[in-house]
Backbone and ligand atoms as CSV (ligand in chain L), in Angstrom:
chain,resi,resn,atom,element,x,y,z
A,1,MET,N,N,-11.666,27.757,38.272
A,1,MET,CA,C,-11.104,27.655,36.927
A,1,MET,C,C,-11.490,26.313,36.304
A,2,ARG,N,N,-11.764,26.365,35.018
A,2,ARG,CA,C,-11.980,25.112,34.296
A,2,ARG,C,C,-10.983,25.066,33.156
A,3,GLU,N,N,-10.643,23.883,32.779
A,3,GLU,CA,C,-9.630,23.764,31.730
A,3,GLU,C,C,-9.960,22.549,30.875
A,4,TYR,N,N,-9.697,22.635,29.600
A,4,TYR,CA,C,-9.800,21.428,28.782
A,4,TYR,C,C,-8.760,21.469,27.681
A,5,GLU,N,N,-8.507,20.294,27.144
A,5,GLU,CA,C,-7.453,20.159,26.148
A,5,GLU,C,C,-8.074,19.592,24.882
A,6,ILE,N,N,-7.609,20.039,23.737
A,6,ILE,CA,C,-8.122,19.479,22.488
A,6,ILE,C,C,-6.956,18.780,21.794
A,7,ARG,N,N,-7.152,17.527,21.454
A,7,ARG,CA,C,-6.061,16.765,20.840
A,7,ARG,C,C,-6.382,16.410,19.407
A,8,THR,N,N,-5.351,16.374,18.586
A,8,THR,CA,C,-5.517,15.936,17.209
A,8,THR,C,C,-4.593,14.750,16.973
A,9,ARG,N,N,-5.161,13.676,16.456
A,9,ARG,CA,C,-4.358,12.480,16.180
A,9,ARG,C,C,-3.870,12.549,14.735
A,10,VAL,N,N,-2.565,12.482,14.563
A,10,VAL,CA,C,-1.983,12.505,13.213
A,10,VAL,C,C,-1.219,11.203,13.013
A,11,VAL,N,N,-1.570,10.485,11.964
A,11,VAL,CA,C,-0.877,9.226,11.659
A,11,VAL,C,C,-0.016,9.467,10.423
A,12,VAL,N,N,1.269,9.174,10.537
A,12,VAL,CA,C,2.177,9.398,9.406
A,12,VAL,C,C,2.439,8.069,8.706
A,13,LEU,N,N,2.098,8.039,7.426
A,13,LEU,CA,C,2.245,6.794,6.654
A,13,LEU,C,C,3.266,6.976,5.538
A,14,ASP,N,N,4.172,6.019,5.391
A,14,ASP,CA,C,4.992,6.067,4.176
A,14,ASP,C,C,4.256,5.289,3.078
A,15,GLU,N,N,4.827,5.299,1.878
A,15,GLU,CA,C,4.074,4.795,0.732
A,15,GLU,C,C,3.615,3.338,0.911
A,16,GLN,N,N,4.469,2.506,1.467
A,16,GLN,CA,C,4.119,1.085,1.622
A,16,GLN,C,C,2.990,0.882,2.629
A,17,GLU,N,N,2.813,1.847,3.525
A,17,GLU,CA,C,1.778,1.705,4.557
A,17,GLU,C,C,0.413,2.224,4.088
A,18,GLN,N,N,0.378,2.874,2.931
A,18,GLN,CA,C,-0.895,3.409,2.426
A,18,GLN,C,C,-1.639,2.330,1.655
A,19,ASN,N,N,-2.985,2.408,1.702
A,19,ASN,CA,C,-3.732,1.473,0.854
A,19,ASN,C,C,-3.815,2.035,-0.568
A,20,ALA,N,N,-4.324,1.234,-1.489
A,20,ALA,CA,C,-4.310,1.607,-2.909
A,20,ALA,C,C,-5.104,2.891,-3.165
A,21,THR,N,N,-6.218,3.049,-2.445
A,21,THR,CA,C,-7.072,4.230,-2.637
A,21,THR,C,C,-6.346,5.492,-2.178
A,22,GLU,N,N,-5.652,5.373,-1.050
A,22,GLU,CA,C,-4.887,6.528,-0.540
A,22,GLU,C,C,-3.749,6.868,-1.500
A,23,ARG,N,N,-3.068,5.844,-1.946
A,23,ARG,CA,C,-1.937,6.065,-2.870
A,23,ARG,C,C,-2.400,6.765,-4.136
A,24,GLU,N,N,-3.567,6.343,-4.629
A,24,GLU,CA,C,-4.101,6.931,-5.860
A,24,GLU,C,C,-4.430,8.409,-5.648
A,25,LEU,N,N,-5.017,8.727,-4.481
A,25,LEU,CA,C,-5.428,10.113,-4.221
A,25,LEU,C,C,-4.197,11.018,-4.032
A,26,ILE,N,N,-3.198,10.501,-3.347
A,26,ILE,CA,C,-1.973,11.283,-3.133
A,26,ILE,C,C,-1.264,11.518,-4.466
A,27,SER,N,N,-1.238,10.499,-5.277
A,27,SER,CA,C,-0.587,10.644,-6.575
A,27,SER,C,C,-1.348,11.652,-7.450
A,28,ALA,N,N,-2.687,11.686,-7.322
A,28,ALA,CA,C,-3.488,12.677,-8.066
A,28,ALA,C,C,-3.179,14.095,-7.571
A,29,ALA,N,N,-2.997,14.264,-6.260
A,29,ALA,CA,C,-2.678,15.589,-5.707
A,29,ALA,C,C,-1.307,16.051,-6.200
A,30,ARG,N,N,-0.380,15.123,-6.280
A,30,ARG,CA,C,0.960,15.468,-6.798
A,30,ARG,C,C,0.852,15.912,-8.255
A,31,ARG,N,N,0.033,15.178,-9.025
A,31,ARG,CA,C,-0.156,15.511,-10.437
A,31,ARG,C,C,-0.827,16.877,-10.589
A,32,ALA,N,N,-1.734,17.184,-9.664
A,32,ALA,CA,C,-2.492,18.443,-9.744
A,32,ALA,C,C,-1.583,19.663,-9.600
A,33,THR,N,N,-0.416,19.508,-8.970
A,33,THR,CA,C,0.501,20.658,-8.842
A,33,THR,C,C,0.909,21.176,-10.224
A,34,GLU,N,N,0.841,20.298,-11.229
A,34,GLU,CA,C,1.285,20.679,-12.577
A,34,GLU,C,C,0.388,21.733,-13.221
A,35,SER,N,N,-0.872,21.849,-12.748
A,35,SER,CA,C,-1.762,22.860,-13.342
A,35,SER,C,C,-1.757,24.166,-12.528
A,36,SER,N,N,-0.906,24.223,-11.486
A,36,SER,CA,C,-0.828,25.438,-10.665
A,36,SER,C,C,-0.401,26.626,-11.518
A,37,TYR,N,N,-1.054,27.769,-11.295
A,37,TYR,CA,C,-0.604,29.027,-11.912
A,37,TYR,C,C,-0.034,29.868,-10.778
A,38,SER,N,N,1.281,29.832,-10.621
A,38,SER,CA,C,1.900,30.486,-9.456
A,38,SER,C,C,3.190,31.224,-9.823
A,39,PRO,N,N,3.069,32.193,-10.783
A,39,PRO,CA,C,4.280,32.915,-11.202
A,39,PRO,C,C,4.821,33.858,-10.127
A,40,TYR,N,N,4.045,34.111,-9.070
A,40,TYR,CA,C,4.483,35.058,-8.035
A,40,TYR,C,C,5.130,34.337,-6.862
A,41,SER,N,N,4.507,33.272,-6.387
A,41,SER,CA,C,5.077,32.550,-5.237
A,41,SER,C,C,6.029,31.433,-5.668
A,42,HIS,N,N,5.894,30.977,-6.911
A,42,HIS,CA,C,6.649,29.805,-7.388
A,42,HIS,C,C,6.435,28.610,-6.455
A,43,PHE,N,N,5.237,28.531,-5.906
A,43,PHE,CA,C,4.893,27.463,-4.964
A,43,PHE,C,C,3.653,26.771,-5.525
A,44,GLN,N,N,3.855,25.571,-6.029
A,44,GLN,CA,C,2.762,24.869,-6.726
A,44,GLN,C,C,2.051,23.918,-5.770
A,45,VAL,N,N,0.789,24.210,-5.527
A,45,VAL,CA,C,0.001,23.372,-4.615
A,45,VAL,C,C,-1.023,22.582,-5.437
A,46,GLY,N,N,-1.162,21.308,-5.122
A,46,GLY,CA,C,-2.130,20.445,-5.809
A,46,GLY,C,C,-3.033,19.761,-4.802
A,47,VAL,N,N,-4.290,19.616,-5.197
A,47,VAL,CA,C,-5.290,18.998,-4.323
A,47,VAL,C,C,-6.063,17.948,-5.114
A,48,ALA,N,N,-6.379,16.843,-4.453
A,48,ALA,CA,C,-7.284,15.856,-5.052
A,48,ALA,C,C,-8.377,15.546,-4.045
A,49,LEU,N,N,-9.615,15.646,-4.492
A,49,LEU,CA,C,-10.769,15.313,-3.648
A,49,LEU,C,C,-11.307,13.968,-4.095
A,50,ARG,N,N,-11.627,13.123,-3.118
A,50,ARG,CA,C,-12.271,11.847,-3.436
A,50,ARG,C,C,-13.760,12.004,-3.168
A,51,LEU,N,N,-14.587,11.734,-4.163
A,51,LEU,CA,C,-16.039,11.802,-3.970
A,51,LEU,C,C,-16.560,10.413,-3.584
A,52,GLN,N,N,-17.769,10.427,-3.026
A,52,GLN,CA,C,-18.334,9.168,-2.519
A,52,GLN,C,C,-18.445,8.098,-3.607
A,53,ASP,N,N,-18.696,8.538,-4.844
A,53,ASP,CA,C,-18.817,7.550,-5.931
A,53,ASP,C,C,-17.452,7.141,-6.495
A,54,GLY,N,N,-16.379,7.629,-5.865
A,54,GLY,CA,C,-15.040,7.221,-6.292
A,54,GLY,C,C,-14.337,8.224,-7.192
A,55,GLU,N,N,-15.110,9.154,-7.760
A,55,GLU,CA,C,-14.498,10.127,-8.671
A,55,GLU,C,C,-13.449,10.973,-7.938
A,56,ILE,N,N,-12.422,11.372,-8.676
A,56,ILE,CA,C,-11.385,12.255,-8.122
A,56,ILE,C,C,-11.467,13.615,-8.829
A,57,ILE,N,N,-11.508,14.682,-8.035
A,57,ILE,CA,C,-11.540,16.050,-8.561
A,57,ILE,C,C,-10.209,16.718,-8.210
A,58,LEU,N,N,-9.601,17.384,-9.195
A,58,LEU,CA,C,-8.314,18.043,-8.952
A,58,LEU,C,C,-8.476,19.549,-8.798
A,59,GLY,N,N,-7.545,20.148,-8.067
A,59,GLY,CA,C,-7.501,21.611,-7.952
A,59,GLY,C,C,-6.069,22.045,-7.733
A,60,SER,N,N,-5.784,23.300,-8.091
A,60,SER,CA,C,-4.434,23.833,-7.854
A,60,SER,C,C,-4.551,25.324,-7.579
A,61,ASN,N,N,-3.494,25.903,-7.009
A,61,ASN,CA,C,-3.564,27.336,-6.701
A,61,ASN,C,C,-3.472,28.172,-7.980
A,62,GLN,N,N,-4.250,29.229,-8.016
A,62,GLN,CA,C,-4.353,30.097,-9.185
A,62,GLN,C,C,-4.117,31.528,-8.714
A,63,GLU,N,N,-2.949,32.088,-9.076
A,63,GLU,CA,C,-2.563,33.399,-8.549
A,63,GLU,C,C,-2.934,34.530,-9.502
A,64,ASN,N,N,-2.685,35.755,-9.029
A,64,ASN,CA,C,-3.066,36.945,-9.790
A,64,ASN,C,C,-2.066,38.054,-9.495
A,65,ALA,N,N,-1.825,38.937,-10.486
A,65,ALA,CA,C,-0.919,40.071,-10.292
A,65,ALA,C,C,-1.395,40.937,-9.134
A,66,SER,N,N,-2.698,40.979,-8.927
A,66,SER,CA,C,-3.253,41.602,-7.733
A,66,SER,C,C,-3.353,40.474,-6.704
A,67,TYR,N,N,-2.356,40.362,-5.841
A,67,TYR,CA,C,-2.151,39.157,-5.039
A,67,TYR,C,C,-3.376,38.579,-4.320
A,68,PRO,N,N,-4.176,39.421,-3.649
A,68,PRO,CA,C,-5.291,38.814,-2.881
A,68,PRO,C,C,-6.343,38.123,-3.750
A,69,VAL,N,N,-6.313,38.393,-5.038
A,69,VAL,CA,C,-7.324,37.804,-5.925
A,69,VAL,C,C,-7.085,36.298,-6.114
A,70,GLY,N,N,-5.847,35.865,-5.968
A,70,GLY,CA,C,-5.512,34.455,-6.172
A,70,GLY,C,C,-6.258,33.541,-5.209
A,71,THR,N,N,-6.352,32.277,-5.595
A,71,THR,CA,C,-7.086,31.300,-4.773
A,71,THR,C,C,-6.220,30.073,-4.514
A,72,CYS,N,N,-6.311,29.557,-3.310
A,72,CYS,CA,C,-5.573,28.345,-2.938
A,72,CYS,C,C,-6.133,27.134,-3.683
A,73,ALA,N,N,-5.306,26.110,-3.756
A,73,ALA,CA,C,-5.692,24.860,-4.425
A,73,ALA,C,C,-6.936,24.236,-3.792
A,74,GLU,N,N,-6.999,24.282,-2.470
A,74,GLU,CA,C,-8.110,23.638,-1.760
A,74,GLU,C,C,-9.442,24.253,-2.164
A,75,ARG,N,N,-9.488,25.598,-2.165
A,75,ARG,CA,C,-10.769,26.238,-2.494
A,75,ARG,C,C,-11.081,26.135,-3.987
A,76,THR,N,N,-10.045,26.096,-4.830
A,76,THR,CA,C,-10.289,25.875,-6.260
A,76,THR,C,C,-11.048,24.562,-6.437
A,77,ALA,N,N,-10.559,23.510,-5.794
A,77,ALA,CA,C,-11.181,22.175,-5.938
A,77,ALA,C,C,-12.562,22.127,-5.280
A,78,LEU,N,N,-12.645,22.671,-4.064
A,78,LEU,CA,C,-13.927,22.615,-3.329
A,78,LEU,C,C,-15.038,23.340,-4.059
A,79,PHE,N,N,-14.728,24.543,-4.560
A,79,PHE,CA,C,-15.777,25.348,-5.188
A,79,PHE,C,C,-16.142,24.793,-6.567
A,80,TRP,N,N,-15.147,24.211,-7.252
A,80,TRP,CA,C,-15.454,23.545,-8.519
A,80,TRP,C,C,-16.434,22.410,-8.256
A,81,CYS,N,N,-16.148,21.686,-7.194
A,81,CYS,CA,C,-16.970,20.537,-6.823
A,81,CYS,C,C,-18.396,20.991,-6.464
A,82,GLY,N,N,-18.481,22.070,-5.678
A,82,GLY,CA,C,-19.794,22.591,-5.299
A,82,GLY,C,C,-20.612,23.012,-6.510
A,83,ALA,N,N,-19.918,23.563,-7.511
A,83,ALA,CA,C,-20.629,24.059,-8.697
A,83,ALA,C,C,-20.981,22.939,-9.671
A,84,ASN,N,N,-20.113,21.929,-9.749
A,84,ASN,CA,C,-20.296,20.893,-10.779
A,84,ASN,C,C,-20.776,19.542,-10.274
A,85,ARG,N,N,-20.624,19.304,-8.987
A,85,ARG,CA,C,-21.110,18.051,-8.379
A,85,ARG,C,C,-21.905,18.389,-7.118
A,86,PRO,N,N,-22.917,19.250,-7.256
A,86,PRO,CA,C,-23.625,19.673,-6.047
A,86,PRO,C,C,-24.240,18.486,-5.309
A,87,GLY,N,N,-24.138,18.513,-3.987
A,87,GLY,CA,C,-24.753,17.454,-3.188
A,87,GLY,C,C,-23.909,16.203,-3.066
A,88,THR,N,N,-22.813,16.126,-3.796
A,88,THR,CA,C,-21.984,14.915,-3.719
A,88,THR,C,C,-21.093,14.976,-2.481
A,89,VAL,N,N,-21.048,13.877,-1.753
A,89,VAL,CA,C,-20.252,13.821,-0.521
A,89,VAL,C,C,-18.764,13.663,-0.859
A,90,ILE,N,N,-17.940,14.460,-0.179
A,90,ILE,CA,C,-16.477,14.343,-0.310
A,90,ILE,C,C,-15.986,13.475,0.845
A,91,THR,N,N,-15.246,12.428,0.531
A,91,THR,CA,C,-14.786,11.518,1.601
A,91,THR,C,C,-13.346,11.801,2.024
A,92,ALA,N,N,-12.538,12.357,1.123
A,92,ALA,CA,C,-11.134,12.602,1.483
A,92,ALA,C,C,-10.547,13.712,0.620
A,93,ILE,N,N,-9.511,14.345,1.168
A,93,ILE,CA,C,-8.749,15.339,0.402
A,93,ILE,C,C,-7.267,15.038,0.584
A,94,ALA,N,N,-6.524,15.071,-0.513
A,94,ALA,CA,C,-5.064,14.948,-0.434
A,94,ALA,C,C,-4.458,16.249,-0.936
A,95,ILE,N,N,-3.388,16.690,-0.271
A,95,ILE,CA,C,-2.748,17.970,-0.615
A,95,ILE,C,C,-1.246,17.739,-0.760
A,96,ALA,N,N,-0.676,18.275,-1.852
A,96,ALA,CA,C,0.770,18.167,-2.078
A,96,ALA,C,C,1.273,19.514,-2.586
A,97,ALA,N,N,2.555,19.775,-2.407
A,97,ALA,CA,C,3.102,21.040,-2.916
A,97,ALA,C,C,4.536,20.830,-3.359
A,98,GLN,N,N,4.902,21.553,-4.418
A,98,GLN,CA,C,6.297,21.532,-4.838
A,98,GLN,C,C,6.779,22.931,-5.139
A,99,THR,N,N,8.083,23.123,-4.981
A,99,THR,CA,C,8.702,24.405,-5.315
A,99,THR,C,C,10.125,24.113,-5.768
A,100,GLY,N,N,10.566,24.874,-6.775
A,100,GLY,CA,C,11.912,24.640,-7.304
A,100,GLY,C,C,12.093,23.230,-7.838
A,101,GLY,N,N,10.986,22.635,-8.319
A,101,GLY,CA,C,11.081,21.304,-8.932
A,101,GLY,C,C,11.116,20.147,-7.939
A,102,ARG,N,N,10.896,20.434,-6.647
A,102,ARG,CA,C,10.913,19.346,-5.643
A,102,ARG,C,C,9.690,19.412,-4.753
A,103,PHE,N,N,9.131,18.253,-4.471
A,103,PHE,CA,C,8.028,18.208,-3.515
A,103,PHE,C,C,8.570,18.506,-2.121
A,104,THR,N,N,7.748,19.133,-1.307
A,104,THR,CA,C,8.189,19.515,0.040
A,104,THR,C,C,8.453,18.256,0.883
A,105,THR,N,N,9.451,18.329,1.755
A,105,THR,CA,C,9.729,17.180,2.618
A,105,THR,C,C,8.652,17.065,3.691
A,106,ASP,N,N,8.242,18.210,4.238
A,106,ASP,CA,C,7.163,18.212,5.226
A,106,ASP,C,C,5.854,18.552,4.530
A,107,PRO,N,N,4.733,18.088,5.080
A,107,PRO,CA,C,3.456,18.342,4.411
A,107,PRO,C,C,3.034,19.808,4.473
A,108,ILE,N,N,2.133,20.166,3.576
A,108,ILE,CA,C,1.573,21.520,3.543
A,108,ILE,C,C,0.174,21.459,4.144
A,109,PRO,N,N,0.005,21.958,5.358
A,109,PRO,CA,C,-1.346,21.980,5.921
A,109,PRO,C,C,-2.138,23.119,5.298
A,110,PRO,N,N,-3.438,22.957,5.113
A,110,PRO,CA,C,-4.227,24.029,4.498
A,110,PRO,C,C,-4.224,25.301,5.345
A,111,CYS,N,N,-4.270,26.451,4.684
A,111,CYS,CA,C,-4.294,27.732,5.400
A,111,CYS,C,C,-5.620,27.854,6.168
A,112,GLY,N,N,-5.688,28.811,7.063
A,112,GLY,CA,C,-6.870,28.973,7.914
A,112,GLY,C,C,-8.150,29.180,7.110
A,113,MET,N,N,-8.038,29.969,6.033
A,113,MET,CA,C,-9.238,30.246,5.244
A,113,MET,C,C,-9.746,28.962,4.571
A,114,CYS,N,N,-8.818,28.152,4.087
A,114,CYS,CA,C,-9.220,26.893,3.437
A,114,CYS,C,C,-9.774,25.902,4.454
A,115,ARG,N,N,-9.238,25.915,5.674
A,115,ARG,CA,C,-9.799,25.028,6.711
A,115,ARG,C,C,-11.255,25.401,6.965
A,116,GLN,N,N,-11.521,26.692,7.007
A,116,GLN,CA,C,-12.896,27.139,7.247
A,116,GLN,C,C,-13.798,26.719,6.080
A,117,ALA,N,N,-13.272,26.840,4.856
A,117,ALA,CA,C,-14.059,26.443,3.671
A,117,ALA,C,C,-14.320,24.936,3.690
A,118,LEU,N,N,-13.304,24.178,4.088
A,118,LEU,CA,C,-13.465,22.717,4.180
A,118,LEU,C,C,-14.467,22.349,5.271
A,119,LEU,N,N,-14.397,23.083,6.386
A,119,LEU,CA,C,-15.292,22.796,7.505
A,119,LEU,C,C,-16.756,22.983,7.099
A,120,GLU,N,N,-17.008,24.016,6.298
A,120,GLU,CA,C,-18.381,24.275,5.844
A,120,GLU,C,C,-18.924,23.050,5.097
A,121,VAL,N,N,-18.075,22.473,4.246
A,121,VAL,CA,C,-18.514,21.311,3.453
A,121,VAL,C,C,-18.715,20.102,4.365
A,122,GLU,N,N,-17.759,19.883,5.268
A,122,GLU,CA,C,-17.866,18.735,6.179
A,122,GLU,C,C,-19.123,18.853,7.044
A,123,HIS,N,N,-19.363,20.052,7.544
A,123,HIS,CA,C,-20.523,20.285,8.406
A,123,HIS,C,C,-21.819,20.091,7.620
A,124,ARG,N,N,-21.844,20.610,6.406
A,124,ARG,CA,C,-23.055,20.517,5.579
A,124,ARG,C,C,-23.375,19.072,5.206
A,125,GLN,N,N,-22.342,18.303,4.865
A,125,GLN,CA,C,-22.618,16.924,4.436
A,125,GLN,C,C,-22.807,15.963,5.627
A,126,GLY,N,N,-22.324,16.381,6.805
A,126,GLY,CA,C,-22.563,15.589,8.008
A,126,GLY,C,C,-21.695,14.351,8.149
A,127,THR,N,N,-20.680,14.220,7.309
A,127,THR,CA,C,-19.747,13.085,7.430
A,127,THR,C,C,-18.321,13.613,7.279
A,128,PRO,N,N,-17.368,12.967,7.980
A,128,PRO,CA,C,-16.001,13.499,7.983
A,128,PRO,C,C,-15.278,13.403,6.645
A,129,ILE,N,N,-14.429,14.375,6.432
A,129,ILE,CA,C,-13.531,14.353,5.263
A,129,ILE,C,C,-12.141,14.002,5.793
A,130,ARG,N,N,-11.601,12.883,5.330
A,130,ARG,CA,C,-10.257,12.487,5.775
A,130,ARG,C,C,-9.221,13.355,5.060
A,131,VAL,N,N,-8.205,13.780,5.800
A,131,VAL,CA,C,-7.226,14.722,5.241
A,131,VAL,C,C,-5.864,14.027,5.131
A,132,LEU,N,N,-5.308,14.020,3.927
A,132,LEU,CA,C,-4.008,13.388,3.680
A,132,LEU,C,C,-3.030,14.466,3.224
A,133,LEU,N,N,-2.044,14.756,4.063
A,133,LEU,CA,C,-1.091,15.823,3.755
A,133,LEU,C,C,0.226,15.190,3.319
A,134,TYR,N,N,0.515,15.328,2.027
A,134,TYR,CA,C,1.699,14.651,1.485
A,134,TYR,C,C,2.989,15.429,1.739
A,135,GLY,N,N,4.026,14.713,2.171
A,135,GLY,CA,C,5.384,15.251,2.217
A,135,GLY,C,C,6.319,14.135,1.812
A,136,GLU,N,N,7.491,14.491,1.312
A,136,GLU,CA,C,8.436,13.450,0.877
A,136,GLU,C,C,8.823,12.521,2.041
A,137,ASN,N,N,8.749,13.048,3.277
A,137,ASN,CA,C,9.086,12.225,4.444
A,137,ASN,C,C,7.900,11.473,5.037
A,138,GLY,N,N,6.782,11.477,4.336
A,138,GLY,CA,C,5.608,10.753,4.821
A,138,GLY,C,C,4.340,11.564,4.632
A,139,THR,N,N,3.221,10.838,4.608
A,139,THR,CA,C,1.923,11.496,4.467
A,139,THR,C,C,1.249,11.538,5.828
A,140,HIS,N,N,0.886,12.739,6.251
A,140,HIS,CA,C,0.257,12.928,7.560
A,140,HIS,C,C,-1.261,12.819,7.378
A,141,CYS,N,N,-1.884,11.874,8.101
A,141,CYS,CA,C,-3.308,11.596,7.907
A,141,CYS,C,C,-4.094,12.020,9.145
A,142,ILE,N,N,-5.173,12.761,8.902
A,142,ILE,CA,C,-6.033,13.257,9.984
A,142,ILE,C,C,-7.454,12.839,9.631
A,143,ASN,N,N,-8.198,12.396,10.643
A,143,ASN,CA,C,-9.489,11.771,10.360
A,143,ASN,C,C,-10.610,12.695,9.923
A,144,SER,N,N,-10.505,13.983,10.246
A,144,SER,CA,C,-11.577,14.894,9.830
A,144,SER,C,C,-11.055,16.318,9.782
A,145,VAL,N,N,-11.785,17.163,9.082
A,145,VAL,CA,C,-11.428,18.588,9.005
A,145,VAL,C,C,-11.574,19.227,10.381
A,146,ARG,N,N,-12.580,18.775,11.126
A,146,ARG,CA,C,-12.793,19.347,12.469
A,146,ARG,C,C,-11.537,19.181,13.337
A,147,ASP,N,N,-10.833,18.085,13.135
A,147,ASP,CA,C,-9.585,17.870,13.885
A,147,ASP,C,C,-8.502,18.874,13.498
A,148,LEU,N,N,-8.629,19.426,12.304
A,148,LEU,CA,C,-7.640,20.399,11.811
A,148,LEU,C,C,-7.950,21.808,12.285
A,149,ILE,N,N,-9.179,22.021,12.700
A,149,ILE,CA,C,-9.598,23.364,13.073
A,149,ILE,C,C,-10.405,23.307,14.373
A,150,PRO,N,N,-9.679,23.101,15.487
A,150,PRO,CA,C,-10.370,23.019,16.775
A,150,PRO,C,C,-10.982,24.365,17.158
A,151,LEU,N,N,-11.969,24.319,18.035
A,151,LEU,CA,C,-12.708,25.527,18.443
A,151,LEU,C,C,-13.224,26.273,17.213
A,152,SER,N,N,-13.767,25.522,16.299
A,152,SER,CA,C,-14.170,26.108,15.018
A,152,SER,C,C,-15.560,26.737,15.093
A,153,PHE,N,N,-15.816,27.575,14.133
A,153,PHE,CA,C,-17.101,28.261,14.021
A,153,PHE,C,C,-17.868,27.700,12.833
A,154,ASP,N,N,-19.080,27.238,13.072
A,154,ASP,CA,C,-19.945,26.842,11.960
A,154,ASP,C,C,-21.365,27.329,12.235
A,155,SER,N,N,-22.285,26.991,11.361
A,155,SER,CA,C,-23.636,27.561,11.458
A,155,SER,C,C,-24.329,27.203,12.771
A,156,ASP,N,N,-23.943,26.086,13.398
A,156,ASP,CA,C,-24.553,25.715,14.684
A,156,ASP,C,C,-24.302,26.784,15.746
A,157,ASN,N,N,-23.141,27.438,15.671
A,157,ASN,CA,C,-22.801,28.438,16.684
A,157,ASN,C,C,-23.753,29.639,16.661
A,158,MET,N,N,-24.413,29.833,15.554
A,158,MET,CA,C,-25.327,30.979,15.461
A,158,MET,C,C,-26.675,30.675,16.106
A,159,GLU,N,N,-26.857,29.404,16.465
A,159,GLU,CA,C,-28.132,28.995,17.068
A,159,GLU,C,C,-28.009,28.713,18.553
A,160,THR,N,N,-26.814,28.901,19.137
A,160,THR,CA,C,-26.623,28.462,20.522
A,160,THR,C,C,-26.295,29.603,21.475
A,161,CYS,N,N,-26.698,30.835,21.155
A,161,CYS,CA,C,-26.423,31.913,22.104
A,161,CYS,C,C,-27.406,31.839,23.274
A,162,ASN,N,N,-26.996,32.376,24.432
A,162,ASN,CA,C,-27.879,32.396,25.593
A,162,ASN,C,C,-28.911,33.508,25.416
A,163,THR,N,N,-30.133,33.127,25.297
A,163,THR,CA,C,-31.157,34.175,25.142
A,163,THR,C,C,-31.788,34.456,26.502
A,164,GLN,N,N,-31.723,35.692,26.918
A,164,GLN,CA,C,-32.294,36.081,28.215
A,164,GLN,C,C,-33.574,36.870,27.959
A,165,THR,N,N,-34.642,36.470,28.647
A,165,THR,CA,C,-35.899,37.183,28.417
A,165,THR,C,C,-36.253,38.015,29.655
L,1,THU,N1,N,-1.530,27.935,-1.057
L,1,THU,C1,C,-2.427,26.961,-1.340
L,1,THU,O1,O,-2.822,26.750,-2.495
L,1,THU,N2,N,-2.911,26.229,-0.302
L,1,THU,C2,C,-2.542,26.388,1.001
L,1,THU,O2,O,-3.125,25.773,1.863
L,1,THU,C3,C,-1.446,27.288,1.350
L,1,THU,C4,C,-1.058,28.239,0.281
L,1,THU,C5,C,-1.018,28.739,-2.167
L,1,THU,C6,C,-1.477,30.174,-2.151
L,1,THU,C7,C,-0.387,30.838,-2.951
L,1,THU,O3,O,-0.687,30.708,-4.325
L,1,THU,C8,C,0.856,30.008,-2.656
L,1,THU,O4,O,0.392,28.774,-2.126
L,1,THU,C9,C,1.801,30.649,-1.650
L,1,THU,O5,O,1.144,31.008,-0.498
């Protein structure tokens, strides 16, 4: 038998422990919840992406009467970025959510589909995207998307099968 363990390091920072750049990105993610279109879930998610040149891109969840058509905040921001800032490296993402007029006490981790979408970008650009998950009780910081999605599948996996001749 062989066994291995995969660990993820999460650092929880309160506002005073964050640097100015982190504070700005988290505050942008909180602001982004205001553009959420979520009449069905009443759950407003906001995302802010930091680009390498310093620009901040916002995204929010956009729902639909046909439920599966809606899109999470993370993919709204990522795909906007891919279409409008192609080739630009994303250095960090901050995510915040509110419901009933209050931000969540615990952070909102991205859903599995959004983790996969984020992983594609991280893998393609070849540099880590730092993840900042905002909650009223602290912001949970993770150094890369890969840490959020262990045993992940990316394009490299399609090139590493055992070929028997
Ligand atoms: N949602 C996001 O925008 N991001 C996530 O990572 C989790 C869920 C949205 C989808 C839906 O509009 C609402 O939150 C409730 O699931």
